[in-house]
C-alpha positions, -999 to 999 in steps of 0.1 A, spaced: -361 -101 -274 -332 -122 -261 -314 -104 -233 -277 -96 -226 -263 -116 -197 -239 -89 -184 -244 -74 -150 -257 -38 -151 -263 -41 -189 -300 -45 -197 -309 -49 -234 -345 -54 -242 -357 -64 -277 -393 -64 -288 -415 -95 -286 -449 -86 -298 -472 -113 -313 -506 -130 -316 -519 -165 -307 -544 -189 -321 -566 -215 -303 -559 -240 -275 -587 -256 -257 -576 -246 -223 -597 -219 -206 -602 -210 -170 -628 -184 -161 -617 -158 -136 -644 -152 -109 -656 -118 -97 -637 -98 -70 -665 -104 -45 -667 -141 -51 -630 -145 -49 -627 -124 -17 -653 -147 -1 -636 -180 -12 -598 -173 -10 -573 -162 15 -557 -128 11 -521 -126 0 -498 -134 30 -471 -109 39 -437 -126 40 -413 -97 46 -407 -60 40 -373 -44 32 -367 -8 23 -402 -3 9 -403 -36 -10 -430 -59 4 -431 -96 -4 -464 -114 -4 -474 -149 -15 -507 -165 -27 -518 -200 -17 -511 -212 -53 -474 -202 -49 -474 -169 -68 -448 -146 -53 -457 -109 -52 -433 -79 -48 -448 -44 -43 -429 -11 -43 -449 21 -40 -436 55 -53 -463 82 -58 -439 108 -72 -445 98 -108 -480 89 -122 -469 56 -137 -471 19 -128 -450 -10 -138 -463 -46 -139 -435 -71 -145 -443 -108 -144 -412 -130 -141 -414 -167 -151 -384 -187 -138 -377 -203 -171 -351 -194 -197 -329 -209 -224 -310 -230 -199 -341 -250 -190 -346 -262 -226 -339 -298 -236 -330 -316 -268 -350 -302 -297 -362 -273 -276 -334 -249 -281 -351 -214 -286 -384 -226 -272 -384 -203 -242 -379 -173 -265 -404 -185 -291 -430 -190 -264 -424 -154 -253 -434 -144 -289 -465 -166 -289 -479 -152 -256 -488 -120 -276 -510 -140 -299 -540 -137 -277 -565 -157 -256 -602 -165 -261 -612 -133 -244 -584 -112 -257 -579 -121 -294 -557 -90 -301 -534 -83 -272 -513 -59 -292 -542 -37 -299 -553 -38 -263 -519 -26 -252 -517 -1 -280 -551 14 -270 -539 18 -234 -508 36 -245 -488 10 -227 -450 6 -230 -451 -31 -231 -426 -58 -240 -411 -91 -230 -376 -105 -228 -360 -139 -225 -326 -146 -209 -308 -177 -199 -325 -178 -165 -360 -163 -169 -387 -148 -191 -405 -116 -182 -436 -97 -195 -441 -61 -185 -464 -32 -190 -457 4 -181 -488 26 -179 -503 58 -166 -511 51 -130 -548 44 -124 -569 16 -108 -583 8 -143 -549 4 -159 -537 -17 -130 -567 -40 -134 -561 -41 -172 -525 -53 -168 -532 -77 -140 -561 -93 -158 -542 -96 -190 -512 -113 -174 -535 -137 -154 -554 -145 -186 -524 -153 -207 -507 -172 -178 -532 -200 -184 -553 -193 -215 -529 -185 -242 -539 -201 -275 -508 -215 -290 -522 -225 -324 -502 -242 -352 -513 -216 -378 -500 -187 -357 -468 -206 -349 -462 -211 -386 -463 -173 -392 -441 -166 -362 -413 -188 -374 -403 -162 -400 -404 -134 -375 -382 -152 -350 -359 -165 -378 -356 -128 -390 -345 -119 -354 -321 -148 -355 -306 -137 -388 -302 -101 -376 -281 -114 -347 -260 -134 -372 -250 -101 -389 -228 -91 -358 -194 -108 -361 -184 -100 -325 -216 -114 -312 -212 -145 -333 -177 -150 -320 -189 -147 -285 -217 -173 -292 -191 -198 -305 -169 -191 -275 -198 -199 -251 -205 -231 -271 -168 -241 -265 -167 -230 -229 -200 -247 -218 -200 -282 -232 -228 -294 -211 -246 -265 -193 -274 -245 -209 -253 -213 -207 -235 -226 -238 -266 -220 -259 -278 -186 -271 -312 -175 -260 -323 -170 -296 -319 -207 -300 -310 -231 -328 -324 -224 -363 -336 -259 -370 -354 -261 -336 -370 -227 -342 -383 -238 -375 -394 -274 -366 -408 -271 -331 -445 -282 -330 -473 -263 -314 -480 -294 -292 -444 -293 -278 -447 -256 -272 -480 -261 -253 -464 -287 -231 -435 -264 -223 -460 -236 -216 -482 -256 -193 -452 -270 -174 -435 -237 -167 -461 -209 -170 -478 -215 -136 -482 -194 -105 -457 -214 -84 -430 -206 -110 -437 -169 -113 -430 -136 -95 -453 -107 -100 -437 -72 -95 -458 -41 -92 -441 -7 -87 -452 29 -90 -482 50 -79 -509 26 -66 -529 19 -35 -515 -12 -18 -547 -25 -4 -564 -21 -38 -535 -37 -56 -535 -68 -34 -573 -72 -38 -569 -70 -76 -540 -94 -76 -561 -118 -55 -590 -114 -78 -571 -121 -110 -545 -147 -99 -560 -162 -67 -583 -186 -84 -556 -201 -106 -550 -235 -91 -516 -246 -79 -503 -272 -104 -500 -308 -94 -466 -312 -111 -434 -305 -91 -407 -286 -109 -373 -305 -107 -342 -286 -96 -317 -281 -124 -286 -302 -117 -263 -301 -147 -230 -285 -136 -203 -276 -161 -171 -296 -152 -140 -277 -144 -122 -268 -177 -90 -289 -182 -73 -269 -209 -75 -237 -230 -101 -236 -258 -96 -219 -292 -124 -207 -315 -119 -193 -350 -146 -174 -369 -142 -167 -406 -167 -144 -423 -168 -113 -445 -158 -81 -427 -132 -54 -425 -117 -57 -390 -104 -84 -367 -112 -88 -330 -100 -108 -301 -119 -119 -270 -111 -142 -240 -135 -158 -215 -131 -174 -181 -155 -195 -161 -164 -179 -127 -191 -181 -101 -229 -177 -97 -245 -143 -91 -252 -153 -55 -216 -159 -46 -199 -129 -29 -170 -133 -53 -193 -121 -80 -191 -86 -65 -153 -87 -66 -154 -97 -102 -177 -68 -111 -154 -44 -93 -124 -58 -111 -142 -54 -145 -147 -17 -138 -111 -12 -127 -98 -30 -158 -121 -17 -186 -137 15 -176 -130 45 -198 -108 65 -195 -90 52 -163 -92 14 -167 -59 -4 -165 -64 -24 -197 -81 5 -215 -48 25 -210 -26 -4 -219 -44 -15 -251 -66 14 -264 -44 43 -256 -14 25 -270 -32 17 -302 -34 -21 -298 -72 -20 -297 -96 6 -312 -119 -2 -284 -120 -27 -255 -150 -41 -237 -154 -66 -209 -176 -76 -180 -188 -101 -155 -219 -121 -164 -241 -124 -133 -262 -155 -136 -282 -179 -114 -255 -206 -118 -218 -203 -124 -212 -177 -151 -182 -161 -169 -159 -131 -172 -148 -119 -206 -127 -92 -222 -118 -83 -258 -122 -57 -285 -115 -46 -321 -80 -45 -335 -68 -18 -360 -58 -28 -395 -22 -39 -398 -20 -55 -363 -16 -92 -359 -46 -106 -339 -26 -135 -325 1 -113 -311 -25 -90 -296 -43 -121 -281 -11 -132 -264 -5 -97 -250 -41 -96 -237 -38 -131 -222 -6 -121 -205 -22 -90 -191 -52 -109 -177 -33 -138 -163 -5 -119 -146 -25 -91 -129 -5 -77 -100 -25 -66 -71 -3 -35 -66 -17 -23 -100 -52 -20 -84 -52 11 -62 -75 21 -33 -86 52 -53 -97 30 -82 -117 8 -59 -132 39 -42 -142 53 -76 -160 21 -84 -179 22 -51 -188 59 -58 -200 51 -93 -220 21 -80 -236 43 -53 -247 68 -80 -262 40 -100 -280 27 -69 -294 62 -60 -307 67 -95 -323 33 -95 -341 40 -63 -352 74 -76 -372 56 -104 -398 30 -94 -397 14 -128 -360 9 -125 -365 -6 -91 -390 -31 -106 -366 -42 -133 -337 -44 -107 -359 -67 -85 -367 -88 -116 -331 -93 -124 -323 -103 -89 -352 -128 -90 -336 -144 -120 -304 -149 -101 -322 -166 -72 -338 -141 -48 -349 -105 -50 -331 -96 -18 -298 -102 -36 -302 -67 -50 -298 -53 -15 -272 -78 -4 -251 -71 -35 -251 -34 -26 -238 -40 9 -212 -64 -4 -200 -36 -28 -198 -12 1 -175 -36 19 -151 -45 -10 -114 -45 -2 -82 -47 -22 -76 -81 -6 -109 -93 -20 -95 -88 -55 -74 -119 -49 -107 -139 -50 -114 -125 -84 -79 -130 -100 -77 -168 -91 -101 -175 -120 -78 -162 -147 -58 -193 -154 -48 -208 -188 -67 -240 -181 -99 -220 -175 -96 -198 -207 -115 -199 -239 -98 -180 -268 -91 -192 -302 -62 -215 -295 -54 -246 -276 -24 -245 -252 -13 -279 -239 1 -279 -204 21 -306 -186 10 -293 -152 -25 -279 -156 -36 -254 -130 -72 -259 -118 -96 -233 -106 -115 -238 -74 -149 -255 -74 -177 -228 -72 -195 -228 -39 -231 -238 -35 -249 -209 -19 -278 -213 5 -295 -180 -3 -324 -184 22 -299 -190 50 -276 -162 39 -305 -137 38 -327 -149 66 -318 -120 90 -314 -93 63 -332 -61 72 -322 -35 47 -313 2 49 -332 35 51 -357 39 23 -350 68 -1 -371 99 3 -402 102 -20 -406 130 -46 -438 149 -52 -468 136 -70 -465 157 -101 -496 169 -120 -489 167 -157 -520 187 -168 -514 216 -191 -526 240 -165 -500 228 -140 -472 226 -167 -480 263 -177 -480 273 -140 -447 255 -132 -427 264 -163 -408 296 -168 -396 306 -203 -375 337 -207 -345 353 -225 -314 364 -206 -285 386 -217 -268 377 -250 -300 360 -262 -298 330 -239 -332 314 -240 -342 291 -212 -371 270 -200 -372 259 -163 -395 233 -149 -388 227 -112 -403 195 -96 -395 176 -65 -377 144 -77 -371 112 -59 -334 113 -52 -332 151 -58 -323 147 -94 -320 175 -119 -311 175 -157 -300 203 -179 -300 202 -217 -281 228 -238 -282 235 -275 -257 259 -291 -262 266 -329 -229 272 -346 -224 306 -364 -201 295 -393 -207 301 -430 -228 274 -446 -203 262 -471 -175 259 -445 -198 242 -420 -209 217 -446 -173 208 -453 -165 205 -416 -195 184 -406 -172 157 -391 -154 183 -370 -188 195 -358 -198 159 -349 -166 153 -329 -163 187 -312 -186 180 -282 -172 145 -278 -137 159 -276 -147 187 -252 -159 162 -226 -126 144 -228 -108 170 -206 -104 206 -195 -75 229 -189 -77 219 -153 -85 182 -156 -74 156 -181 -99 130 -192 -92 105 -164 -93 131 -137 -124 148 -152 -142 115 -152 -133 110 -115 -145 144 -106 -179 137 -123 -183 105 -104 -174 121 -71 -199 150 -78 -226 124 -87 -229 140 -121 -227 130 -158 -221 153 -188 -225 142 -224 -218 160 -257 -232 155 -292 -225 173 -324 -250 174 -353 -251 185 -389 -284 178 -407 -309 196 -428 -331 203 -397 -300 213 -376 -272 224 -399 -245 229 -373 -254 225 -336 -237 212 -305 -256 197 -277 -247 190 -240 -267 172 -214 -259 172 -176 -275 151 -149 -268 156 -112 -283 160 -77 -296 192 -63 -270 194 -36 -242 188 -62 -253 216 -86 -224 240 -78 -197 214 -84 -215 201 -115 -219 235 -130 -182 243 -124 -172 211 -143 -197 220 -171 -182 255 -173 -148 241 -177 -159 218 -204 -177 245 -224 -153 274 -218 -119 258 -211 -117 225 -232 -84 208 -231 -83 196 -268 -57 169 -259 -39 155 -289 -39 119 -276 -76 120 -268 -82 133 -303 -62 105 -318 -82 79 -298 -115 95 -308 -104 99 -344 -93 62 -347 -125 50 -331 -146 71 -355 -127 59 -386 -131 23 -373 -169 29 -370 -172 39 -406 -150 10 -418 -172 -14 -398 -204 2 -411 -194 -5 -447 -208 -40 -444 -240 -32 -424 -272 -34 -444 -290 -8 -421 -262 18 -424 -258 13 -462 -295 16 -467 -297 48 -446 -270 64 -467 -288 55 -499 -320 68 -485 -304 101 -477 -290 105 -512 -324 97 -527 -347 118 -505 -326 150 -509 -309 147 -543 -290 179 -544 -263 179 -572 -226 171 -563 -208 202 -553 -240 219 -539 -235 231 -504 -267 212 -494 -256 179 -510 -258 147 -489 -225 130 -484 -219 94 -494 -204 69 -469 -171 71 -488 -171 109 -487 -179 108 -449 -151 83 -444 -127 104 -464 -137 135 -445 -132 119 -411 -99 104 -422 -83 137 -432 -98 155 -401 -71 172 -379 -73 185 -344 -68 220 -358 -101 217 -376 -120 210 -344 -102 239 -327 -111 262 -355 -148 253 -352 -146 260 -315 -126 292 -316 -146 308 -344 -181 295 -347 -193 288 -311 -206 313 -286 -235 320 -263 -254 345 -284 -280 319 -293 -280 294 -266 -311 273 -256 -313 258 -222 -339 235 -205 -338 224 -169 -362 198 -154 -360 184 -118 -352 194 -83 -338 229 -82 -345 265 -71 -353 287 -101 -335 319 -90 -303 301 -83 -305 281 -115 -308 313 -136 -278 327 -118 -258 296 -126 -268 297 -163 -259 334 -165 -224 328 -151 -220 298 -173 -223 318 -205 -213 353 -195 -191 370 -221 -189 341 -244 -192 353 -280 -186 338 -314 -161 355 -337 -182 347 -368 -219 355 -372 -232 339 -404 -267 334 -414 -282 300 -406 -283 277 -436 -316 268 -452 -325 239 -474 -346 244 -505 -372 218 -515 -355 189 -534 -381 166 -549 -370 129 -549 -371 107 -580 -388 73 -583 -361 47 -584 -348 14 -572 -315 12 -554 -301 -23 -547 -271 -28 -524 -254 -61 -523 -244 -71 -487 -227 -106 -490 -228 -129 -461 -253 -108 -441 -282 -128 -429 -305 -99 -425 -318 -74 -451 -331 -39 -450 -360 -26 -471 -368 12 -471 -392 32 -492 -396 69 -493 -400 102 -510 -398 140 -503 -428 163 -501 -438 198 -491 -452 199 -455 -444 217 -423 -455 214 -387 -470 249 -390 -494 236 -417 -531 232 -408 -529 196 -419 -502 187 -393 -526 174 -366 -542 150 -392 -507 139 -405 -499 128 -369 -530 107 -368 -524 93 -403 -489 83 -392 -504 65 -362 -526 44 -385 -501 38 -412 -469 28 -394 -471 40 -358 -466 7 -340 -481 -27 -334 -517 -17 -344 -506 0 -377 -515 -10 -412 -479 -20 -422 -474 -40 -390 -506 -59 -393 -499 -67 -429 -462 -74 -431 -454 -86 -396 -487 -102 -384 -504 -114 -416 -474 -122 -438 -448 -129 -410 -420 -114 -431 -403 -91 -406 -394 -86 -370 -403 -49 -372 -418 -24 -397 -425 13 -391 -433 43 -412 -449 77 -417 -443 113 -427 -415 131 -407 -424 168 -404 -403 195 -388 -408 232 -379 -375 243 -395 -378 227 -430 -405 232 -457 -395 197 -469 -410 167 -452 -400 130 -457 -422 99 -461 -405 66 -452 -413 31 -443 -387 6 -434 -384 -31 -423 -358 -57 -416 -363 -92 -432 -345 -122 -445 -328 -115 -479 -351 -140 -497 -381 -120 -484 -369 -85 -495 -390 -83 -527 -420 -96 -509 -417 -69 -482 -412 -42 -509 -443 -55 -527 -464 -56 -495 -454 -20 -487 -465 -8 -521 -498 -27 -520 -506 -14 -485 -497 22 -495 -519 21 -525 -548 7 -505 -542 34 -478 -540 62 -503 -569 49 -524 -595 41 -498 -583 60 -467 -592 48 -432 -624 40 -413 -640 58 -384 -629 30 -361 -593 34 -372 -595 71 -366 -610 66 -331 -584 41 -322 -556 64 -335 -569 92 -313 -571 69 -283 -536 57 -288 -523 92 -295 -537 106 -262 -527 75 -242 -491 79 -254 -492 116 -246 -504 109 -210 -478 83 -203 -450 103 -220 -457 134 -199 -447 114 -169 -411 111 -183 -387 140 -179 -369 132 -211 -401 138 -231 -409 170 -212 -374 183 -219 -377 175 -256 -410 194 -258 -396 223 -239 -365 225 -261 -387 225 -292 -409 252 -277 -380 276 -269 -363 269 -303 -395 280 -321 -408 306 -297 -436 285 -284 -449 274 -250 -472 248 -235 -501 265 -252 -489 252 -286 -489 216 -274 -523 221 -258 -537 236 -290 -522 208 -310 -539 182 -288 -572 200 -292 -568 201 -329 -559 164 -330 -591 157 -310 -612 175 -335 -598 159 -367 -627 144 -387 -627 113 -409 -631 135 -441 -601 157 -430 -578 128 -423 -587 110 -455 -581 142 -475 -547 145 -459 -539 108 -467 -549 113 -503 -528 145 -505 -496 134 -488 -494 96 -491 -487 92 -528 -475 57 -539 -465 68 -574 -437 90 -559 -420 62 -539 -383 52 -543 -371 19 -529 -338 9 -513 -330 -27 -506 -298 -39 -489 -295 -76 -490 -272 -105 -499 -281 -109 -536 -270 -146 -538 -295 -155 -510 -321 -133 -526 -316 -153 -558 -299 -126 -579 -322 -99 -590 -343 -87 -561 -369 -70 -582 -377 -39 -602 -395 -22 -574 -431 -14 -570 -431 15 -595 -411 -4 -621 -382 21 -621 -346 8 -623 -312 20 -613 -277 4 -611 -268 -18 -582 -248 -1 -555 -220 -22 -540 
């Protein structure tokens, strides 16, 4: 919900809610009446395909057409964020974001309306703005739906006291989840210390007391003041007709009157800091961390680009100067840093986690010295060129995706002007080493926030940030050449069958190729390689399997990690590796490559070296090994991770010593701790080969050339061992209650589940998918409506039956986050709803809605290459093609009410449920509960 303030780092958290009654309602006239009475949107300017219009009421409109993907994005930006809040209002912008999903008089259930449309919808709040967006399948009807919805809730949202009372718990749960992150809490305290007057010193999530005590009347005043057309920017991107879109915008927004009030300019400026700050955070955990922060400039200031370049040169893995100095030398297990790009003067920060045994204060002094004595001769032209090349790749990929363009424009709007997105690009192109001087002048002791106060007889002051006249600066800006469009891709099954080639090459290499003209000439390749080792040995070496691909991408015999990363950037490519050991995939390594069509030869050569000539560098292994151990150590205190381990042990209760047995967290930690580089090499040298490789390719490529590249990539690669693939027998779970004490954690995790016999090949599978949709498949589901909307106990709750093609065993699960004191209530509500679901089944209306949501989701998902690649990989893994998916959809369409209720009665069985609760037991008042079924088991600590 709240949003990260780092440049090029976009975190979006859900904000989906309902609203009660407010006696404010404006009827929207018909299109014909409006056209006759109002002026059309006025064209202001056009830059690189982005057209800016304005309505008479002040609403700013940005349109960007891209017909290559059948999707549209509607993103409505309100220029109000947490920095605009006053005394007693801290968290109000974010809370209002929640409340705008509570409905209007004509749309009492916004969540259901979005769900029925298959929309990917959300909202986010940052320091500078709030936005609401919908991503839908492109059509005039869907465009009208989204525009009319946003126009309606701009003025008619019913912010009722009864709905606000329920939403307090939901937002408080989100607040408490954020409290569970020590590093995040430390940064929050640092911002409070650094910004004593400005709103940037407050977190977007707000103050707990303000969240709980704000009145509906106060929230309405805030809403009516800021949620007006003259304070909003409407962004529409994707496949739409411009004339039609403008007419619909005029129809829906044109009659909203321009407000009489005038918004005051924000004028609070943070004074120049006059001495170093120190912040200490003490709370339960297992590792220490150190961060430092410096005030800098606004996002419109050209120095902001220098700071962003410097952040890359200092912290990027594996070539960053401070990454080498602190991580590779073992002072940090990881280091992070960045430049916060904001509408008003922001900040630059750096820090990380420290290994056990190290003195945090000594590390802090080393980090301070490194930051405040940066020598310009340490920053090379090559490093700056690599940053520019990486930025260019990011830019090209953004402009190849209309949705990404929409969000980019929205972020630039929040800084001050959408044209800054283009201006920033050109500033980056012109960066020089001399410009780094402008960045380093901010790193002074008097401008630092750490955890210590350092008095100084002769304080050194940083320069006053410049006021930027953005309009003057950008008045003559024209932009560059617009990127070439891709094709308008038909996602019908007939076309997918015609365009997709599935075949088997030499050595059993199975591939699926789906060529399509992509904007930016992008192409992605996914590879799965099942390992061939004996089941018992692979089970013992699951940590080696997990780390193998990660280490392979850290260097080849030709290139070390740093040079390989540089070569990937220069070839406009990225390659990622992942190892997996699970019941559905007991020993598999996966690689994913993304590049441009013209760079395929260079990218394939780098991929060949990674797969066939890995470096297995001892130092890179040590870094990866330490980081992995640290991850386990950190997870020992996380309710979600602890709950997941307990769930795995309960859902597949194989006896200790059994080759199929699930590992505990301590066993995994012990396994990763004793792991040696030789173990990983042994896995690679003996168990990996190309006899059973699966490859999917989607994007802009030529099929014949691609097949030749794949053939060369794997030619002659054979595994030394050829063992039978491990299978997992059915292991029925046992009704139980597992309680895990997580002291000092503000959020709790509640999970229920059981194992059952089911498979995606079963005739009931189509009905199971629909049953999942109704039970826990999103914001219109039974558990969401009950536990989130009705009871207001959780920020999110989901559930259903997970069914695979490879296992006879399926898994039912439902999980939710909540406050510790609400854990027993959540578990009780889950049980009650499951018994009602299994006992009475569902209605015809619910079935109809589930089918509508299922097919809406399929339509919009088919426009995403990632989803197509996932389906293609599953198809070639299990000897299927698009006909399987088409047949599945047809079967889903034909599921009757009697069939789905029979499936619910058969598979949704409340008397088999086990429950896992991870919570701070002191806050939960000791005993959390005996569980819905009355079964007991010892507390796990």
